[in-house]
Biopython code that builds the backbone (N, CA, C, O; Angstrom):
import numpy as np
from Bio.PDB.StructureBuilder import StructureBuilder

atoms = [
    (1, "MET", "N", (215.489, -86.750, 21.299)),
    (1, "MET", "CA", (215.968, -87.686, 20.320)),
    (1, "MET", "C", (217.489, -87.702, 20.385)),
    (1, "MET", "O", (218.134, -86.735, 20.790)),
    (2, "GLY", "N", (218.035, -88.844, 19.969)),
    (2, "GLY", "CA", (219.473, -88.972, 20.040)),
    (2, "GLY", "C", (219.991, -90.018, 19.072)),
    (2, "GLY", "O", (219.263, -90.541, 18.228)),
    (3, "THR", "N", (221.279, -90.304, 19.224)),
    (3, "THR", "CA", (221.977, -91.281, 18.406)),
    (3, "THR", "C", (222.555, -92.343, 19.313)),
    (3, "THR", "O", (223.158, -92.024, 20.337)),
    (4, "VAL", "N", (222.376, -93.610, 18.947)),
    (4, "VAL", "CA", (222.906, -94.731, 19.721)),
    (4, "VAL", "C", (224.057, -95.356, 18.944)),
    (4, "VAL", "O", (223.956, -95.594, 17.741)),
    (5, "ILE", "N", (225.155, -95.617, 19.655)),
    (5, "ILE", "CA", (226.297, -96.350, 19.115)),
    (5, "ILE", "C", (226.352, -97.678, 19.851)),
    (5, "ILE", "O", (226.411, -97.703, 21.081)),
    (6, "LEU", "N", (226.335, -98.779, 19.115)),
    (6, "LEU", "CA", (226.386, -100.118, 19.700)),
    (6, "LEU", "C", (227.561, -100.869, 19.098)),
    (6, "LEU", "O", (227.634, -101.038, 17.881)),
    (7, "LEU", "N", (228.491, -101.324, 19.952)),
    (7, "LEU", "CA", (229.618, -102.152, 19.539)),
    (7, "LEU", "C", (229.430, -103.519, 20.159)),
    (7, "LEU", "O", (229.318, -103.647, 21.379)),
    (8, "ASN", "N", (229.394, -104.557, 19.306)),
    (8, "ASN", "CA", (229.173, -105.916, 19.798)),
    (8, "ASN", "C", (229.776, -106.902, 18.804)),
    (8, "ASN", "O", (229.439, -106.880, 17.620)),
    (9, "ASN", "N", (230.659, -107.758, 19.280)),
    (9, "ASN", "CA", (231.281, -108.798, 18.445)),
    (9, "ASN", "C", (231.914, -108.218, 17.180)),
    (9, "ASN", "O", (231.668, -108.708, 16.078)),
    (10, "ASN", "N", (232.726, -107.176, 17.342)),
    (10, "ASN", "CA", (233.440, -106.527, 16.232)),
    (10, "ASN", "C", (232.509, -105.932, 15.185)),
    (10, "ASN", "O", (232.903, -105.776, 14.029)),
    (11, "GLU", "N", (231.293, -105.600, 15.567)),
    (11, "GLU", "CA", (230.340, -104.938, 14.682)),
    (11, "GLU", "C", (229.884, -103.637, 15.325)),
    (11, "GLU", "O", (229.630, -103.585, 16.529)),
    (12, "MET", "N", (229.782, -102.587, 14.517)),
    (12, "MET", "CA", (229.313, -101.302, 15.013)),
    (12, "MET", "C", (227.978, -100.985, 14.351)),
    (12, "MET", "O", (227.827, -101.098, 13.134)),
    (13, "THR", "N", (227.010, -100.584, 15.178)),
    (13, "THR", "CA", (225.694, -100.186, 14.695)),
    (13, "THR", "C", (225.415, -98.772, 15.179)),
    (13, "THR", "O", (225.598, -98.466, 16.357)),
    (14, "VAL", "N", (224.973, -97.916, 14.277)),
    (14, "VAL", "CA", (224.601, -96.542, 14.610)),
    (14, "VAL", "C", (223.117, -96.383, 14.311)),
    (14, "VAL", "O", (222.668, -96.637, 13.193)),
    (15, "ILE", "N", (222.363, -95.960, 15.317)),
    (15, "ILE", "CA", (220.923, -95.736, 15.159)),
    (15, "ILE", "C", (220.655, -94.264, 15.457)),
    (15, "ILE", "O", (220.930, -93.785, 16.557)),
    (16, "GLU", "N", (220.120, -93.558, 14.475)),
    (16, "GLU", "CA", (219.829, -92.139, 14.643)),
    (16, "GLU", "C", (218.353, -91.928, 14.941)),
    (16, "GLU", "O", (217.518, -92.784, 14.648)),
    (17, "ASP", "N", (218.045, -90.787, 15.522)),
    (17, "ASP", "CA", (216.666, -90.381, 15.835)),
    (17, "ASP", "C", (215.953, -91.411, 16.694)),
    (17, "ASP", "O", (214.872, -91.884, 16.342)),
    (18, "ILE", "N", (216.557, -91.753, 17.813)),
    (18, "ILE", "CA", (215.975, -92.705, 18.757)),
    (18, "ILE", "C", (215.754, -91.973, 20.082)),
    (18, "ILE", "O", (216.567, -91.135, 20.473)),
    (19, "CYS", "N", (214.676, -92.283, 20.758)),
    (19, "CYS", "CA", (214.395, -91.610, 22.026)),
    (19, "CYS", "C", (215.188, -92.284, 23.153)),
    (19, "CYS", "O", (215.605, -93.436, 23.037)),
    (20, "GLU", "N", (215.379, -91.554, 24.221)),
    (20, "GLU", "CA", (216.173, -92.055, 25.340)),
    (20, "GLU", "C", (215.518, -93.267, 25.998)),
    (20, "GLU", "O", (216.222, -94.148, 26.493)),
    (21, "ALA", "N", (214.192, -93.330, 26.015)),
    (21, "ALA", "CA", (213.499, -94.481, 26.610)),
    (21, "ALA", "C", (213.822, -95.770, 25.852)),
    (21, "ALA", "O", (214.025, -96.816, 26.468)),
    (22, "ASP", "N", (213.868, -95.698, 24.522)),
    (22, "ASP", "CA", (214.233, -96.879, 23.728)),
    (22, "ASP", "C", (215.681, -97.275, 23.984)),
    (22, "ASP", "O", (215.999, -98.462, 24.056)),
    (23, "PHE", "N", (216.562, -96.278, 24.121)),
    (23, "PHE", "CA", (217.959, -96.567, 24.450)),
    (23, "PHE", "C", (218.061, -97.290, 25.789)),
    (23, "PHE", "O", (218.804, -98.263, 25.915)),
    (24, "LEU", "N", (217.322, -96.823, 26.780)),
    (24, "LEU", "CA", (217.383, -97.454, 28.100)),
    (24, "LEU", "C", (216.874, -98.892, 28.049)),
    (24, "LEU", "O", (217.395, -99.756, 28.754)),
    (25, "ASP", "N", (215.859, -99.159, 27.221)),
    (25, "ASP", "CA", (215.389, -100.538, 27.027)),
    (25, "ASP", "C", (216.478, -101.403, 26.408)),
    (25, "ASP", "O", (216.693, -102.537, 26.837)),
    (26, "MET", "N", (217.168, -100.871, 25.398)),
    (26, "MET", "CA", (218.255, -101.615, 24.757)),
    (26, "MET", "C", (219.385, -101.866, 25.747)),
    (26, "MET", "O", (219.957, -102.955, 25.787)),
    (27, "LYS", "N", (219.701, -100.855, 26.541)),
    (27, "LYS", "CA", (220.780, -100.982, 27.522)),
    (27, "LYS", "C", (220.435, -102.049, 28.555)),
    (27, "LYS", "O", (221.295, -102.831, 28.959)),
    (28, "HIS", "N", (219.181, -102.077, 28.979)),
    (28, "HIS", "CA", (218.745, -103.085, 29.945)),
    (28, "HIS", "C", (218.848, -104.490, 29.348)),
    (28, "HIS", "O", (219.275, -105.425, 30.025)),
    (29, "ASP", "N", (218.457, -104.636, 28.086)),
    (29, "ASP", "CA", (218.529, -105.942, 27.419)),
    (29, "ASP", "C", (219.967, -106.433, 27.282)),
    (29, "ASP", "O", (220.214, -107.639, 27.295)),
    (30, "LEU", "N", (220.921, -105.504, 27.149)),
    (30, "LEU", "CA", (222.327, -105.876, 26.973)),
    (30, "LEU", "C", (223.113, -105.884, 28.277)),
    (30, "LEU", "O", (224.326, -106.093, 28.254)),
    (31, "SER", "N", (222.462, -105.664, 29.402)),
    (31, "SER", "CA", (223.173, -105.513, 30.673)),
    (31, "SER", "C", (223.950, -106.754, 31.080)),
    (31, "SER", "O", (224.942, -106.636, 31.799)),
    (32, "ASN", "N", (223.538, -107.936, 30.649)),
    (32, "ASN", "CA", (224.249, -109.163, 31.007)),
    (32, "ASN", "C", (225.311, -109.548, 29.988)),
    (32, "ASN", "O", (226.037, -110.520, 30.198)),
    (33, "ASP", "N", (225.417, -108.818, 28.902)),
    (33, "ASP", "CA", (226.386, -109.117, 27.848)),
    (33, "ASP", "C", (227.647, -108.292, 28.084)),
    (33, "ASP", "O", (227.647, -107.081, 27.868)),
    (34, "ASP", "N", (228.720, -108.946, 28.527)),
    (34, "ASP", "CA", (229.964, -108.241, 28.844)),
    (34, "ASP", "C", (230.708, -107.769, 27.601)),
    (34, "ASP", "O", (231.581, -106.907, 27.706)),
    (35, "THR", "N", (230.389, -108.309, 26.431)),
    (35, "THR", "CA", (231.119, -107.945, 25.219)),
    (35, "THR", "C", (230.502, -106.759, 24.488)),
    (35, "THR", "O", (231.081, -106.278, 23.514)),
    (36, "ALA", "N", (229.355, -106.281, 24.925)),
    (36, "ALA", "CA", (228.663, -105.194, 24.227)),
    (36, "ALA", "C", (228.950, -103.851, 24.893)),
    (36, "ALA", "O", (229.030, -103.752, 26.117)),
    (37, "TYR", "N", (229.103, -102.823, 24.063)),
    (37, "TYR", "CA", (229.240, -101.444, 24.522)),
    (37, "TYR", "C", (228.148, -100.641, 23.834)),
    (37, "TYR", "O", (228.001, -100.700, 22.613)),
    (38, "ILE", "N", (227.389, -99.896, 24.611)),
    (38, "ILE", "CA", (226.306, -99.083, 24.044)),
    (38, "ILE", "C", (226.384, -97.682, 24.645)),
    (38, "ILE", "O", (226.611, -97.514, 25.844)),
    (39, "SER", "N", (226.191, -96.688, 23.789)),
    (39, "SER", "CA", (226.271, -95.308, 24.242)),
    (39, "SER", "C", (225.201, -94.490, 23.529)),
    (39, "SER", "O", (224.854, -94.772, 22.382)),
    (40, "TRP", "N", (224.682, -93.482, 24.212)),
    (40, "TRP", "CA", (223.632, -92.624, 23.670)),
    (40, "TRP", "C", (224.104, -91.180, 23.715)),
    (40, "TRP", "O", (224.611, -90.720, 24.738)),
    (41, "TYR", "N", (223.939, -90.461, 22.602)),
    (41, "TYR", "CA", (224.293, -89.054, 22.510)),
    (41, "TYR", "C", (223.051, -88.276, 22.129)),
    (41, "TYR", "O", (222.379, -88.604, 21.151)),
    (42, "GLU", "N", (222.748, -87.249, 22.899)),
    (42, "GLU", "CA", (221.565, -86.440, 22.615)),
    (42, "GLU", "C", (221.839, -85.519, 21.440)),
    (42, "GLU", "O", (222.884, -84.870, 21.383)),
    (43, "ASP", "N", (220.898, -85.461, 20.498)),
    (43, "ASP", "CA", (220.987, -84.559, 19.352)),
    (43, "ASP", "C", (220.399, -83.216, 19.759)),
    (43, "ASP", "O", (219.190, -83.095, 19.960)),
    (44, "TYR", "N", (221.244, -82.224, 19.879)),
    (44, "TYR", "CA", (220.773, -80.903, 20.280)),
    (44, "TYR", "C", (220.187, -80.130, 19.104)),
    (44, "TYR", "O", (219.295, -79.303, 19.291)),
    (45, "ASP", "N", (220.673, -80.387, 17.906)),
    (45, "ASP", "CA", (220.182, -79.723, 16.705)),
    (45, "ASP", "C", (219.678, -80.790, 15.748)),
    (45, "ASP", "O", (220.479, -81.451, 15.086)),
    (46, "THR", "N", (218.370, -80.970, 15.662)),
    (46, "THR", "CA", (217.807, -82.053, 14.860)),
    (46, "THR", "C", (218.034, -81.842, 13.367)),
    (46, "THR", "O", (217.985, -82.807, 12.604)),
    (47, "ALA", "N", (218.278, -80.620, 12.934)),
    (47, "ALA", "CA", (218.534, -80.381, 11.516)),
    (47, "ALA", "C", (219.910, -80.903, 11.120)),
    (47, "ALA", "O", (220.112, -81.305, 9.974)),
    (48, "TYR", "N", (220.851, -80.901, 12.048)),
    (48, "TYR", "CA", (222.212, -81.357, 11.759)),
    (48, "TYR", "C", (222.368, -82.849, 11.985)),
    (48, "TYR", "O", (223.151, -83.495, 11.288)),
    (49, "GLY", "N", (221.656, -83.404, 12.926)),
    (49, "GLY", "CA", (221.816, -84.824, 13.279)),
    (49, "GLY", "C", (222.694, -84.945, 14.494)),
    (49, "GLY", "O", (222.336, -84.437, 15.557)),
    (50, "TYR", "N", (223.812, -85.586, 14.382)),
    (50, "TYR", "CA", (224.739, -85.755, 15.497)),
    (50, "TYR", "C", (225.919, -84.885, 15.278)),
    (50, "TYR", "O", (226.835, -84.868, 16.101)),
]
sb = StructureBuilder()
sb.init_structure("model")
sb.init_model(0)
sb.init_chain("A")
sb.init_seg("    ")
for serial, (resi, resn, name, xyz) in enumerate(atoms, 1):
    if name == "N":
        sb.init_residue(resn, " ", resi, " ")
    sb.init_atom(name, np.array(xyz, "f"), 0.0, 1.0, " ", f" {name:<3s}", serial, name[0])
structure = sb.get_structure()
């Protein structure tokens, strides 16, 4: 599980507790959008979060 940070059109979205497979699907969907930045961080301690 991890945390996704998505920056697109001056908006920031943070999604917590997401699996890497879902992140890769999102990244693939945004691959043609030059204005979007997406990053995934693995949560090593699920009790703490990110």
